[in-house]
TIDO-915150 format. One record per atom (N, C-alpha, C): atom name; residue in one letter; y, x, z. Coordinates in Angstrom, 2 decimals. Example, Ala and Ser with C-alpha at 12.3 -4.5 7.8 and 13.67 -1.06 7.14 Angstrom:
<sites>
   at   aa        py        px        pz
    N    A     -5.69     13.19      7.80
   CA    A     -4.50     12.30      7.80
    C    A     -3.30     13.20      7.80
    N    S     -2.25     12.85      7.08
   CA    S     -1.06     13.67      7.14
    C    S      0.03     12.90      7.87
</sites>
This chain:
<sites>
   at   aa        py        px        pz
    N    M    106.47    104.80    106.44
   CA    M    107.11    104.17    107.59
    C    M    107.36    105.20    108.68
    N    R    108.38    104.95    109.43
   CA    R    108.77    105.88    110.48
    C    R    108.39    105.30    111.84
    N    L    107.67    106.08    112.62
   CA    L    107.17    105.63    113.91
    C    L    107.76    106.47    115.03
    N    L    107.82    105.87    116.22
   CA    L    108.12    106.60    117.44
    C    L    106.89    106.55    118.33
    N    L    106.44    107.71    118.79
   CA    L    105.34    107.81    119.73
    C    L    105.92    108.26    121.08
    N    V    105.73    107.44    122.12
   CA    V    106.17    107.79    123.47
    C    V    104.91    108.00    124.30
    N    E    104.53    109.25    124.50
   CA    E    103.26    109.61    125.13
    C    E    103.41    110.95    125.84
    N    D    103.06    110.98    127.12
   CA    D    103.23    112.23    127.88
    C    D    102.00    113.12    127.86
    N    D    100.87    112.61    127.40
   CA    D     99.65    113.42    127.27
    C    D     99.80    114.25    125.99
    N    L    100.19    115.51    126.15
   CA    L    100.54    116.32    124.98
    C    L     99.37    116.57    124.03
    N    P     98.15    116.87    124.54
   CA    P     97.03    117.01    123.60
    C    P     96.77    115.73    122.80
    N    L     96.83    114.56    123.46
   CA    L     96.65    113.30    122.75
    C    L     97.79    113.08    121.76
    N    A     99.01    113.39    122.16
   CA    A    100.15    113.23    121.27
    C    A    100.00    114.09    120.02
    N    A     99.53    115.33    120.19
   CA    A     99.33    116.21    119.05
    C    A     98.27    115.65    118.10
    N    E     97.21    115.11    118.69
   CA    E     96.14    114.52    117.87
    C    E     96.66    113.30    117.11
    N    L     97.45    112.47    117.79
   CA    L     98.01    111.28    117.15
    C    L     98.99    111.67    116.04
    N    Q     99.81    112.67    116.30
   CA    Q    100.76    113.11    115.28
    C    Q    100.04    113.56    114.02
    N    K     98.99    114.33    114.18
   CA    K     98.24    114.83    113.03
    C    K     97.62    113.68    112.24
    N    A     96.97    112.73    112.95
   CA    A     96.29    111.63    112.29
    C    A     97.28    110.69    111.60
    N    L     98.37    110.38    112.28
   CA    L     99.33    109.43    111.71
    C    L    100.06    110.03    110.52
    N    K    100.40    111.31    110.60
   CA    K    101.07    111.95    109.46
    C    K    100.15    112.02    108.25
    N    S     98.87    112.26    108.49
   CA    S     97.93    112.31    107.37
    C    S     97.70    110.93    106.77
    N    S     98.07    109.87    107.51
   CA    S     97.94    108.50    107.01
    C    S     99.23    107.98    106.40
    N    G    100.19    108.87    106.20
   CA    G    101.39    108.48    105.48
    C    G    102.55    108.03    106.33
    N    F    102.53    108.30    107.63
   CA    F    103.63    107.95    108.50
    C    F    104.48    109.19    108.78
    N    V    105.76    108.97    109.05
   CA    V    106.58    110.03    109.65
    C    V    106.73    109.67    111.11
    N    L    106.78    110.69    111.95
   CA    L    106.62    110.44    113.38
    C    L    107.59    111.27    114.20
    N    D    108.29    110.61    115.12
   CA    D    109.06    111.29    116.15
    C    D    108.32    111.10    117.48
    N    H    108.39    112.10    118.35
   CA    H    107.64    112.05    119.60
    C    H    108.56    112.26    120.79
    N    A    108.36    111.45    121.82
   CA    A    109.03    111.62    123.10
    C    A    107.96    111.69    124.18
    N    A    108.14    112.62    125.14
   CA    A    107.11    112.84    126.16
    C    A    107.45    112.22    127.51
    N    D    108.55    111.48    127.59
   CA    D    108.92    110.82    128.84
    C    D    109.65    109.52    128.53
    N    G    109.76    108.67    129.55
   CA    G    110.33    107.36    129.34
    C    G    111.81    107.36    129.03
    N    V    112.55    108.28    129.60
   CA    V    114.00    108.31    129.40
    C    V    114.36    108.65    127.96
    N    S    113.80    109.75    127.46
   CA    S    114.10    110.14    126.08
    C    S    113.49    109.15    125.09
    N    G    112.32    108.59    125.44
   CA    G    111.70    107.59    124.57
    C    G    112.56    106.35    124.45
    N    E    113.12    105.90    125.57
   CA    E    113.99    104.72    125.53
    C    E    115.23    104.99    124.67
    N    T    115.80    106.18    124.81
   CA    T    117.00    106.52    124.03
    C    T    116.71    106.52    122.54
    N    L    115.59    107.15    122.13
   CA    L    115.24    107.17    120.72
    C    L    114.94    105.77    120.20
    N    G    114.17    105.00    120.96
   CA    G    113.79    103.66    120.51
    C    G    114.97    102.73    120.35
    N    A    116.00    102.94    121.15
   CA    A    117.18    102.08    121.08
    C    A    118.17    102.55    120.03
    N    G    118.08    103.82    119.63
   CA    G    119.10    104.37    118.75
    C    G    118.68    104.66    117.34
    N    E    117.37    104.70    117.07
   CA    E    116.88    105.04    115.74
    C    E    116.16    103.85    115.11
    N    P    116.21    103.70    113.77
   CA    P    115.61    102.54    113.10
    C    P    114.12    102.71    112.79
    N    Y    113.30    102.63    113.80
   CA    Y    111.86    102.79    113.60
    C    Y    111.23    101.51    113.05
    N    D    110.13    101.69    112.34
   CA    D    109.36    100.55    111.84
    C    D    108.37    100.05    112.88
    N    A    107.95    100.92    113.78
   CA    A    107.05    100.53    114.87
    C    A    107.10    101.62    115.94
    N    I    106.74    101.23    117.16
   CA    I    106.71    102.16    118.29
    C    I    105.36    102.07    118.97
    N    V    104.77    103.22    119.27
   CA    V    103.54    103.29    120.07
    C    V    103.96    103.81    121.45
    N    L    103.73    102.98    122.48
   CA    L    104.28    103.25    123.80
    C    L    103.18    103.30    124.86
    N    D    103.08    104.46    125.52
   CA    D    102.19    104.57    126.68
    C    D    102.91    103.99    127.89
    N    L    102.15    103.40    128.82
   CA    L    102.79    102.80    129.99
    C    L    102.99    103.79    131.12
    N    G    102.07    104.74    131.27
   CA    G    102.17    105.68    132.39
    C    G    102.99    106.89    132.04
    N    L    104.32    106.75    132.04
   CA    L    105.21    107.81    131.59
    C    L    106.00    108.42    132.76
    N    P    106.27    109.71    132.71
   CA    P    107.18    110.30    133.70
    C    P    108.63    109.93    133.39
    N    G    109.47    109.97    134.40
   CA    G    110.88    109.70    134.19
    C    G    111.24    108.24    134.26
    N    R    110.50    107.40    133.54
   CA    R    110.73    105.96    133.53
    C    R    109.46    105.27    133.03
    N    P    108.91    104.33    133.78
   CA    P    107.66    103.68    133.38
    C    P    107.79    102.98    132.03
    N    G    106.68    102.94    131.31
   CA    G    106.68    102.32    129.99
    C    G    107.11    100.86    130.00
    N    L    106.70    100.10    131.03
   CA    L    107.09     98.70    131.10
    C    L    108.60     98.56    131.25
    N    T    109.20     99.43    132.05
   CA    T    110.66     99.39    132.20
    C    T    111.34     99.71    130.88
    N    V    110.83    100.72    130.19
   CA    V    111.37    101.08    128.88
    C    V    111.31     99.88    127.93
    N    L    110.16     99.22    127.90
   CA    L    109.96     98.08    127.01
    C    L    110.92     96.94    127.36
    N    R    111.02     96.63    128.64
   CA    R    111.94     95.55    129.06
    C    R    113.38     95.89    128.69
    N    N    113.74     97.16    128.86
   CA    N    115.11     97.56    128.53
    C    N    115.38     97.45    127.04
    N    W    114.40     97.82    126.21
   CA    W    114.57     97.66    124.77
    C    W    114.81     96.20    124.41
    N    R    113.95     95.34    124.90
   CA    R    114.07     93.92    124.56
    C    R    115.36     93.34    125.12
    N    G    115.76     93.80    126.29
   CA    G    117.01     93.33    126.87
    C    G    118.23     93.73    126.05
    N    R    118.12     94.85    125.34
   CA    R    119.22     95.33    124.49
    C    R    119.11     94.80    123.07
    N    G    118.13     93.95    122.81
   CA    G    118.00     93.36    121.49
    C    G    117.21     94.17    120.49
    N    V    116.47     95.17    120.94
   CA    V    115.63     95.96    120.05
    C    V    114.39     95.13    119.68
    N    T    114.23     94.84    118.41
   CA    T    113.14     93.98    117.95
    C    T    112.00     94.75    117.28
    N    T    112.05     96.07    117.29
   CA    T    111.01     96.89    116.66
    C    T    109.64     96.54    117.23
    N    P    108.62     96.33    116.39
   CA    P    107.28     96.06    116.90
    C    P    106.79     97.19    117.80
    N    V    106.23     96.83    118.95
   CA    V    105.76     97.81    119.92
    C    V    104.28     97.59    120.20
    N    L    103.50     98.66    120.01
   CA    L    102.09     98.66    120.38
    C    L    101.95     99.46    121.66
    N    V    101.43     98.81    122.70
   CA    V    101.30     99.44    124.01
    C    V     99.92    100.06    124.17
    N    L     99.87    101.29    124.69
   CA    L     98.62    101.95    125.04
    C    L     98.38    101.77    126.54
    N    T     97.19    101.32    126.90
   CA    T     96.88    101.07    128.30
    C    T     95.56    101.73    128.68
    N    A     95.33    101.85    130.00
   CA    A     94.03    102.28    130.48
    C    A     92.99    101.24    130.07
    N    R     91.77    101.69    129.80
   CA    R     90.75    100.83    129.20
    C    R     90.50     99.55    129.99
    N    D     90.44     99.63    131.32
   CA    D     90.05     98.47    132.12
    C    D     91.23     97.79    132.80
    N    A     92.45     98.22    132.51
   CA    A     93.61     97.67    133.21
    C    A     94.10     96.41    132.49
    N    W     93.38     95.31    132.65
   CA    W     93.74     94.07    131.95
    C    W     95.12     93.58    132.38
    N    H     95.47     93.83    133.64
   CA    H     96.77     93.37    134.13
    C    H     97.91     94.11    133.43
    N    E     97.67     95.38    133.04
   CA    E     98.69     96.10    132.29
    C    E     98.90     95.48    130.92
    N    R     97.82     95.02    130.31
   CA    R     97.95     94.37    129.01
    C    R     98.77     93.09    129.14
    N    V     98.48     92.31    130.16
   CA    V     99.22     91.07    130.37
    C    V    100.69     91.36    130.64
    N    D    100.95     92.33    131.51
   CA    D    102.34     92.69    131.84
    C    D    103.07     93.18    130.59
    N    G    102.37     93.96    129.78
   CA    G    102.99     94.48    128.56
    C    G    103.37     93.37    127.59
    N    L    102.47     92.40    127.41
   CA    L    102.76     91.28    126.51
    C    L    103.92     90.45    127.05
    N    K    103.95     90.25    128.35
   CA    K    105.06     89.49    128.95
    C    K    106.39     90.22    128.79
    N    A    106.35     91.54    128.81
   CA    A    107.57     92.33    128.69
    C    A    108.08     92.43    127.26
    N    G    107.26     91.98    126.28
   CA    G    107.71     91.98    124.90
    C    G    106.89     92.81    123.94
    N    A    105.71     93.29    124.38
   CA    A    104.85     94.04    123.47
    C    A    104.28     93.12    122.39
    N    D    104.05     93.68    121.22
   CA    D    103.49     92.91    120.11
    C    D    101.98     93.06    120.00
    N    D    101.45     94.13    120.55
   CA    D    100.01     94.38    120.51
    C    D     99.71     95.42    121.58
    N    Y     98.43     95.59    121.88
   CA    Y     98.02     96.61    122.84
    C    Y     96.71     97.21    122.39
    N    L     96.44     98.40    122.91
   CA    L     95.19     99.09    122.60
    C    L     94.78     99.88    123.82
    N    G     93.55     99.69    124.26
   CA    G     93.07    100.38    125.45
    C    G     92.59    101.78    125.14
    N    K     92.79    102.68    126.09
   CA    K     92.28    104.05    125.99
    C    K     90.89    104.10    126.62
    N    P     90.00    104.90    126.04
   CA    P     90.12    105.62    124.76
    C    P     90.00    104.68    123.59
    N    F     90.46    105.11    122.42
   CA    F     90.44    104.25    121.25
    C    F     90.07    105.08    120.03
    N    H     89.69    104.37    118.97
   CA    H     89.41    105.04    117.70
    C    H     90.70    105.12    116.88
    N    M     90.95    106.27    116.31
   CA    M     92.18    106.47    115.56
    C    M     92.31    105.47    114.42
    N    E     91.18    105.13    113.78
   CA    E     91.23    104.19    112.67
    C    E     91.74    102.82    113.12
    N    E     91.36    102.41    114.34
   CA    E     91.82    101.12    114.83
    C    E     93.32    101.16    115.10
    N    L     93.80    102.26    115.68
   CA    L     95.24    102.38    115.93
    C    L     96.02    102.27    114.63
    N    I     95.59    102.98    113.61
   CA    I     96.30    102.97    112.33
    C    I     96.26    101.57    111.71
    N    A     95.09    100.90    111.80
   CA    A     94.97     99.55    111.26
    C    A     95.90     98.58    111.98
    N    R     96.01     98.72    113.29
   CA    R     96.89     97.84    114.07
    C    R     98.36     98.09    113.73
    N    I     98.73     99.36    113.54
   CA    I    100.13     99.67    113.18
    C    I    100.45     99.08    111.80
    N    N     99.53     99.23    110.86
   CA    N     99.75     98.66    109.53
    C    N     99.90     97.14    109.60
    N    A     99.05     96.50    110.42
   CA    A     99.13     95.04    110.56
    C    A    100.45     94.63    111.19
    N    L    100.90     95.37    112.20
   CA    L    102.16     95.05    112.86
    C    L    103.34     95.13    111.89
    N    T    103.39     96.19    111.10
   CA    T    104.52     96.37    110.20
    C    T    104.49     95.36    109.06
    N    R    103.30     95.03    108.57
   CA    R    103.22     93.99    107.54
    C    R    103.70     92.65    108.09
    N    R    103.26     92.33    109.31
   CA    R    103.65     91.06    109.93
    C    R    105.15     91.01    110.14
    N    A    105.73     92.13    110.60
   CA    A    107.17     92.17    110.84
    C    A    107.95     91.97    109.55
    N    A    107.37     92.39    108.42
   CA    A    108.03     92.24    107.13
    C    A    107.72     90.89    106.48
    N    G    106.95     90.04    107.16
   CA    G    106.62     88.73    106.63
    C    G    105.47     88.72    105.66
    N    N    104.71     89.81    105.59
   CA    N    103.55     89.91    104.71
    C    N    102.30     89.70    105.54
    N    L    101.67     88.53    105.40
   CA    L    100.53     88.19    106.23
    C    L     99.20     88.48    105.55
    N    R     99.23     89.08    104.37
   CA    R     97.98     89.44    103.70
    C    R     97.35     90.65    104.37
    N    R     96.07     90.84    104.10
   CA    R     95.36     91.97    104.70
    C    R     95.90     93.30    104.20
    N    G     96.32     93.33    102.93
   CA    G     96.88     94.55    102.36
    C    G     98.29     94.29    101.87
    N    L     98.93     95.33    101.38
   CA    L    100.30     95.21    100.90
    C    L    100.28     95.05     99.39
    N    E    100.70     93.87     98.92
   CA    E    100.66     93.56     97.50
    C    E    101.94     92.81     97.13
    N    V    102.68     93.35     96.20
   CA    V    103.96     92.76     95.79
    C    V    104.11     92.92     94.29
    N    G    104.42     91.81     93.62
   CA    G    104.74     91.87     92.20
    C    G    103.67     92.48     91.32
    N    G    102.42     92.24     91.65
   CA    G    101.33     92.78     90.84
    C    G    100.91     94.18     91.20
    N    L    101.62     94.82     92.11
   CA    L    101.24     96.14     92.59
    C    L    100.53     96.01     93.93
    N    R     99.47     96.77     94.10
   CA    R     98.75     96.76     95.39
    C    R     98.73     98.19     95.93
    N    L     99.16     98.34     97.17
   CA    L     99.18     99.65     97.79
    C    L     97.88     99.86     98.57
    N    D     97.15    100.89     98.18
   CA    D     95.92    101.25     98.88
    C    D     96.30    102.22     99.99
    N    E     96.42    101.69    101.23
   CA    E     96.91    102.50    102.33
    C    E     95.87    103.52    102.81
    N    D     94.60    103.27    102.55
   CA    D     93.57    104.22    102.97
    C    D     93.54    105.45    102.08
    N    L     93.67    105.25    100.77
   CA    L     93.59    106.35     99.82
    C    L     94.97    106.83     99.36
    N    Q     96.03    106.21     99.85
   CA    Q     97.40    106.57     99.51
    C    Q     97.60    106.61     98.00
    N    R     97.36    105.48     97.39
   CA    R     97.56    105.34     95.96
    C    R     98.03    103.91     95.68
    N    V     98.56    103.68     94.48
   CA    V     98.99    102.36     94.09
    C    V     98.12    101.89     92.93
    N    V     97.72    100.62     92.99
   CA    V     96.90    100.02     91.94
    C    V     97.80     99.09     91.13
    N    L     97.88     99.34     89.83
   CA    L     98.74     98.56     88.95
    C    L     98.11     97.23     88.60
    N    A     98.88     96.36     87.95
   CA    A     98.39     95.03     87.60
    C    A     97.18     95.08     86.68
    N    D     97.08     96.14     85.86
   CA    D     95.94     96.25     84.94
    C    D     94.72     96.88     85.60
    N    G     94.81     97.18     86.89
   CA    G     93.67     97.75     87.60
    C    G     93.65     99.25     87.68
    N    N     94.52     99.91     86.91
   CA    N     94.57    101.36     86.96
    C    N     95.26    101.83     88.23
    N    A     94.77    102.93     88.80
   CA    A     95.31    103.46     90.04
    C    A     96.10    104.73     89.76
    N    R     97.15    104.93     90.53
   CA    R     97.97    106.13     90.45
    C    R     98.00    106.79     91.82
    N    E     97.63    108.06     91.85
   CA    E     97.67    108.80     93.11
    C    E     99.12    109.08     93.49
    N    L     99.40    109.06     94.80
   CA    L    100.75    109.27     95.30
    C    L    100.80    110.46     96.25
    N    T    101.87    111.20     96.19
   CA    T    102.08    112.23     97.20
    C    T    102.50    111.54     98.51
    N    G    102.56    112.30     99.60
   CA    G    102.90    111.71    100.88
    C    G    104.27    111.04    100.86
    N    T    105.27    111.70    100.30
   CA    T    106.61    111.12    100.26
    C    T    106.68    109.94     99.31
    N    E    106.03    110.03     98.15
   CA    E    105.98    108.90     97.22
    C    E    105.35    107.69     97.88
    N    F    104.28    107.91     98.63
   CA    F    103.58    106.83     99.31
    C    F    104.49    106.17    100.35
    N    R    105.17    106.98    101.17
   CA    R    106.04    106.41    102.21
    C    R    107.20    105.64    101.57
    N    L    107.76    106.18    100.50
   CA    L    108.87    105.52     99.84
    C    L    108.44    104.19     99.22
    N    L    107.33    104.20     98.51
   CA    L    106.87    102.96     97.87
    C    L    106.49    101.92     98.92
    N    R    105.87    102.34    100.00
   CA    R    105.51    101.39    101.05
    C    R    106.75    100.74    101.64
    N    Y    107.79    101.53    101.87
   CA    Y    109.02    100.96    102.43
    C    Y    109.66     99.98    101.45
    N    L    109.67    100.32    100.16
   CA    L    110.21     99.41     99.16
    C    L    109.41     98.12     99.09
    N    M    108.09     98.24     99.14
   CA    M    107.24     97.05     99.04
    C    M    107.30     96.18    100.29
    N    L    107.61     96.78    101.42
   CA    L    107.79     96.00    102.64
    C    L    109.13     95.26    102.65
    N    N    110.02     95.64    101.72
   CA    N    111.35     95.03    101.67
    C    N    111.71     94.58    100.26
    N    P    110.88     93.74     99.63
   CA    P    111.17     93.33     98.26
    C    P    112.43     92.46     98.20
    N    D    113.13     92.55     97.06
   CA    D    114.34     91.76     96.81
    C    D    115.45     92.05     97.82
    N    R    115.41     93.20     98.42
   CA    R    116.42     93.59     99.39
    C    R    117.06     94.90     98.94
    N    I    118.39     94.95     98.92
   CA    I    119.09     96.17     98.54
    C    I    118.97     97.18     99.68
    N    L    118.43     98.36     99.37
   CA    L    118.23     99.41    100.37
    C    L    119.10    100.60    100.01
    N    S    119.98    100.98    100.93
   CA    S    120.85    102.12    100.69
    C    S    120.07    103.42    100.87
    N    K    120.61    104.50    100.35
   CA    K    119.97    105.81    100.53
    C    K    119.82    106.17    102.01
    N    P    120.87    105.96    102.86
   CA    P    120.68    106.27    104.28
    C    P    119.56    105.44    104.92
    N    Q    119.45    104.17    104.55
   CA    Q    118.37    103.34    105.08
    C    Q    117.01    103.92    104.70
    N    I    116.88    104.26    103.44
   CA    I    115.60    104.80    102.97
    C    I    115.27    106.11    103.67
    N    M    116.25    106.98    103.80
   CA    M    116.01    108.26    104.45
    C    M    115.60    108.07    105.90
    N    D    116.19    107.08    106.59
   CA    D    115.85    106.82    107.98
    C    D    114.39    106.39    108.15
    N    H    113.82    105.79    107.11
   CA    H    112.46    105.28    107.22
    C    H    111.41    106.15    106.53
    N    V    111.85    107.13    105.76
   CA    V    110.92    107.97    105.01
    C    V    110.81    109.38    105.60
    N    Y    111.86    109.81    106.32
   CA    Y    111.87    111.15    106.90
    C    Y    112.04    111.09    108.40
    N    D    111.48    112.09    109.11
   CA    D    111.66    112.15    110.55
    C    D    112.97    112.86    110.88
    N    L    113.24    113.02    112.17
   CA    L    114.53    113.56    112.61
    C    L    114.76    114.99    112.15
    N    E    113.68    115.76    111.98
   CA    E    113.82    117.18    111.69
    C    E    113.74    117.50    110.20
    N    A    113.58    116.49    109.36
   CA    A    113.40    116.73    107.93
    C    A    114.72    116.99    107.23
    N    D    114.64    117.71    106.12
   CA    D    115.80    117.89    105.24
    C    D    116.08    116.55    104.57
    N    R    117.27    115.99    104.81
   CA    R    117.56    114.65    104.34
    C    R    118.58    114.61    103.21
    N    G    118.55    115.58    102.33
   CA    G    119.47    115.56    101.20
    C    G    119.27    114.30    100.36
    N    S    120.36    113.59    100.08
   CA    S    120.26    112.30     99.38
    C    S    119.69    112.45     97.98
    N    N    119.84    113.63     97.37
   CA    N    119.31    113.81     96.02
    C    N    117.79    113.77     96.02
    N    L    117.17    114.02     97.17
   CA    L    115.71    113.94     97.25
    C    L    115.22    112.53     96.95
    N    I    115.96    111.53     97.42
   CA    I    115.58    110.14     97.16
    C    I    115.58    109.88     95.65
    N    E    116.59    110.37     94.95
   CA    E    116.65    110.18     93.51
    C    E    115.45    110.82     92.82
    N    V    115.06    111.99     93.29
   CA    V    113.91    112.69     92.71
    C    V    112.65    111.86     92.86
    N    Y    112.41    111.33     94.06
   CA    Y    111.17    110.60     94.30
    C    Y    111.19    109.21     93.67
    N    V    112.36    108.60     93.57
   CA    V    112.45    107.33     92.84
    C    V    112.07    107.56     91.38
    N    R    112.57    108.64     90.79
   CA    R    112.24    108.95     89.39
    C    R    110.73    109.17     89.23
    N    R    110.13    109.88     90.19
   CA    R    108.68    110.12     90.10
    C    R    107.89    108.82     90.21
    N    L    108.34    107.93     91.12
   CA    L    107.64    106.65     91.25
    C    L    107.76    105.82     89.98
    N    R    108.93    105.82     89.37
   CA    R    109.12    105.07     88.14
    C    R    108.16    105.54     87.06
    N    E    107.91    106.84     87.01
   CA    E    106.97    107.37     86.02
    C    E    105.56    106.86     86.25
    N    K    105.26    106.50     87.49
   CA    K    103.89    106.06     87.81
    C    K    103.71    104.54     87.79
    N    I    104.77    103.79     88.14
   CA    I    104.61    102.33     88.25
    C    I    105.42    101.56     87.22
    N    G    106.26    102.25     86.44
   CA    G    107.09    101.58     85.45
    C    G    108.56    101.74     85.77
    N    K    109.35    102.03     84.75
   CA    K    110.76    102.33     84.96
    C    K    111.56    101.14     85.47
    N    D    111.08     99.91     85.16
   CA    D    111.84     98.73     85.56
    C    D    111.47     98.21     86.94
    N    R    110.53     98.86     87.62
   CA    R    110.07     98.33     88.90
    C    R    111.01     98.65     90.06
    N    I    111.82     99.69     89.91
   CA    I    112.80    100.03     90.94
    C    I    114.17    100.05     90.27
    N    Q    115.04     99.16     90.69
   CA    Q    116.36     99.05     90.09
    C    Q    117.38     99.87     90.90
    N    T    118.29    100.52     90.17
   CA    T    119.39    101.25     90.81
    C    T    120.64    100.38     90.76
    N    L    121.25    100.14     91.91
   CA    L    122.50     99.40     91.99
    C    L    123.58    100.39     92.41
    N    R    124.42    100.75     91.48
   CA    R    125.38    101.83     91.71
    C    R    126.29    101.51     92.89
    N    G    126.41    102.49     93.78
   CA    G    127.25    102.33     94.96
    C    G    126.60    101.55     96.08
    N    Q    125.38    101.03     95.84
   CA    Q    124.71    100.22     96.86
    C    Q    123.35    100.80     97.27
    N    G    122.53    101.13     96.29
   CA    G    121.22    101.66     96.61
    C    G    120.18    101.24     95.59
    N    Y    119.01    100.88     96.08
   CA    Y    117.87    100.54     95.22
    C    Y    117.32     99.17     95.59
    N    L    116.72     98.52     94.57
   CA    L    116.13     97.20     94.76
    C    L    114.74     97.18     94.14
    N    F    113.77     96.72     94.92
   CA    F    112.40     96.55     94.42
    C    F    112.18     95.04     94.26
    N    P    112.28     94.51     93.02
   CA    P    112.17     93.05     92.83
    C    P    110.75     92.55     93.02
    N    R    110.66     91.38     93.64
   CA    R    109.35     90.75     93.83
    C    R    108.77     90.26     92.53
    N    R    109.62     89.87     91.61
   CA    R    109.24     89.38     90.27
    C    R    108.48     88.10     90.42
</sites>
């Protein structure tokens, strides 16, 4: 999944980038409210982590502007630990969740996973579709027979995106937007390579190719 982090505390942002990338996310970062608002409104993120105390434009204003423009991306707001009024204001402005500073990285990752599952209509604790279960902690997939297959970072991100969108035709540009960050090499042939690798691990019939349209992961 592709995330946007809007955070002006650069040491914290670096720590978050490292932890989130190691957990299978791709991440774009903005250090001020103006650039953060532009990215959030223009790029197809799966979730946004938004600090409220931002230079250039306050986080609450950014959030209100997103919602006013019809941006429905799930937003997790970061607030000062004791600022309960900020949490209330954030929820009123359209936030989907909040987390007080300081926080444990594991909780942030768990909340992001819950937000994206909920947005995709998956209310289970984990991601399970068509007999496949994605182990988000160990970045592997468990097959219907109980056998597990280890996944590389890109394989994991690709399979997670497919499983979050079962029975939906996904074009190569859509997939690339959610599997790679802004600075990545986005050659379309890379998607074909990783789809082939996933088929070798989960079964050739689990990902269908629709010529001229993209790929389909059937719910079965």
